[in-house]
N, C-alpha and C positions, 0 to 999 in steps of 0.2 A: 069179361074182364078186359079193360083197356090195355093196349099194348104198352103204355107207359108203366104199367105195373110188372111187366114180364121180367125185367132184369133182377128182381129180388129172388127169382127162381133160377139158380144156376143149373147149367146142364143142357142137354139136347133131348127133346121129346119127353123124357122122364125128368121131372124137376123136383127139387126139394124145396118145400115151403117151410121156411124157418119159423114163421109165426104160428102155423098150424101143427108143426112137427110131423108132417106127412108128405108123401110124394104126390105130385100132381102130374097129369098127362096132357101134353099139348101136341097137336098136329102141326109140325113145323112147316108143312107145305101150305096150309091155309091160315095158320095162326089161331085156329079154334081150340078151345080147351074142352077136354072130356068132361061131361056133366052127368049127374045122376038124373033119373026121370023127373025129379022135383025141380031141376034147374040149378041145383047147387053144384059147385065144382066137385068132381069125383076125387076121393082121397084114398091113399093106400099106405098101410103101415110098412109093408115089405116091398123092397125094390123089385123082386121077381114078379110080384103080382102087378105092379105098375108097368113093368116092362112088357109083360104079356098083353096087358090092356092097350099099351101104346102100339105094339105090333099089329093089333087088330084095328085100332083106331086110325093109324096113319099107314095106309096101304100103298106102298110103292116099293120098287126094287131098291135094295140097298147094296153097297159094294160087296161083291162076292156072292150075291144071291142070283139064282137063275129063274 
């Protein structure tokens, strides 16, 4: 997905796609989007599921983590 489309997904890391009515996951360090094995963007109905996927997908220390 080109970077020029990113602003339609508000948020950091876990983003809401208003057109698909789903959460999407993005690695903010690399700009890469989490994809399914088929190459389609991964989508999540629940924020908690998307957040867990994001924590695995974007691995780096966040404020307060050791």
